[in-house]
C-alpha positions in Angstrom: 102.5 47.6 1.4 103.4 45.7 -2.0 106.6 46.6 -4.0 106.1 46.8 -7.9 109.1 46.7 -10.4 109.1 48.8 -13.5 111.3 49.5 -16.3 111.9 52.8 -18.2 111.6 52.3 -22.0 113.3 55.5 -22.8 116.7 55.1 -20.3 116.3 51.4 -19.8 116.4 51.7 -15.9 114.7 49.3 -13.7 113.2 50.6 -10.4 110.7 49.8 -7.6 107.7 51.6 -6.2 105.7 50.8 -3.0 102.1 51.6 -3.6 98.6 50.2 -2.6 97.5 47.0 -4.7 94.6 49.4 -6.0 97.2 51.6 -7.6 99.3 48.8 -9.2 98.2 49.4 -12.5 98.6 53.3 -12.5 101.4 54.8 -14.6 104.6 55.3 -12.8 107.4 57.9 -13.7 111.0 56.8 -14.0 113.3 58.5 -11.3 115.1 60.2 -14.2 111.8 62.1 -15.2 110.7 59.9 -18.0 107.1 58.7 -18.4 107.4 55.7 -20.7 107.4 52.9 -18.3 106.2 49.3 -18.1 105.2 47.1 -15.0 107.4 44.1 -14.8 106.2 40.6 -14.0 107.6 39.5 -10.6 108.4 35.9 -9.6 108.0 34.6 -6.0 110.1 32.2 -4.5 108.9 29.9 -1.8 111.2 28.0 0.1 110.8 25.2 2.6 110.6 21.6 3.1 108.2 19.7 1.0 105.7 17.4 2.8 104.7 13.9 1.5 103.2 14.0 -1.9 99.5 13.5 -2.1 98.1 10.1 -3.1 96.5 10.1 -6.2 92.9 9.2 -6.4 91.9 5.7 -6.9 89.8 4.7 -10.0 86.7 3.1 -8.9 85.2 0.3 -10.9 81.8 0.9 -10.9 79.1 3.3 -10.6 79.3 5.6 -7.8 79.8 9.3 -8.6 83.0 11.6 -8.9 84.4 11.6 -12.4 84.3 14.4 -14.6 80.4 15.2 -14.1 79.8 14.1 -10.7 78.4 10.7 -11.3 75.8 12.0 -13.5 75.0 11.3 -17.1 78.2 11.1 -18.8 79.3 7.7 -20.3 
């Protein structure tokens, strides 16, 4: 079950709640009993080794498709 972080606007405490994603926007009461809370945005850190960078697409010199409009009518 995902954990969401909240901050109480009344006392300033930060707390976490585990709740289903379907209830992520539901109001949360502060552990001290206050109801003026706001959900905080979380950052996610992903670690690991990076693989080789992807090759940049090559520009084609003529006619053939791709581009911004799929090779259609843009000029």
